C-alpha positions, 0 to 999 in steps of 0.5 A: 500499500506504501508502494502505491501511495509513492507511485501515485505521488510520483505520478502527480508530480511528474505528470504521468497521466496523459490525454483524457478522451471521452469514450462513447457507447451506444446502448440499444435500449429503447427508452425516453431521454430522462431514463437514458440519463439515469442509466448513463449516470449509473453505469457510465459518466453520463449521457453523451456530451459532445464538444468537438467534431472529432468527438462527434465522429467518434460517437457515431462510430461507436453506434455505427450511425444509429439514431440516439439521445445525447446529453443536451437539452435546449429551450427557446433561447438558451442551452443548459448543458454547461454552455457547450460551444460545439453543435452539429445541428441538421438544416433548420434545427433545432426546433424551439418547441422540443428540447431533448437532443438526439443524433440522427443516422447521419450524425446530425442533431435534432430535438425531439419530445423527451417522452419519445423512445430511442436508444442513447449514447453514453460516455466515460473518460479514459486516460493513458498512464505513462507508468510502467507497472504489472497488471495487478499494480496497474489495476490498483492504481486505476482503482485508487485514482479513477475507477478501474483498468478500461474495459474493451467490449467492442471494435469501436471501444478498441479503437477509442483505447488505441487512440487514447494510447497514441503516447504510450512508452510501451507497444502493449498497454494493459486493459482490465482483461483477465482469465478467471474461472476458465473465461476471459472476463473484464474487471467490470465483470462484462464478458469479452464481447462477440466483436473482440476476438482473443485466442480461445485456448486456456492460457498458462499461468502467468499469461492470463492478463490482456493487453492492447498491442498499439501496433497491430490494434489487437487485444493480446494474451500477456504475462501479468508480471510484464511492466506496461503503460496502461489505460484507466477509465473514470465514471 
């Protein structure tokens, strides 16, 4: 515990945490805007907040262009989501008579009645930590400072982790994936996911941790005792 505290203090002093980005996840659960907001707050950081065109493209890619609620409301004269400066309204939008914002299949924003039922986009923060640690040390660090090691449950999520890892000092970076009780499982307790493949064989100890290779853009089996940079997530 003392060693972890020392590492935390060194990280703060040396600026080892780099490059926060928003990771977007499309939730294909048809619901109203308020229920979507509650779900995202309970399971992620919040209903999607989009502040740049790059983030908007990342959001649309995460949902393969699906229509869904965003974390923004408007009224006749003002916007009430921390005074955002980026908008991607469709031509003639938004309507002044309805206030809940959603993105359409082309990535443009519109407003709709808040009680309408749609899928929705959540977000959370990813952060690259440029300290070389074992998998267990990295997980302890992420839990102490953020929420945990990042899960990669889809191809879109994999690409967002790779984007966040651009400044890594190690070719592989730790993720929150480990082999437990005969299956690969994320520390968030989610299963591996159909869109992300790993070798199916039972790995021999200590090769029971998962990393992302930033050159091949793949998930890999890794020796848990290797010292790597890592990606944390924060709700």
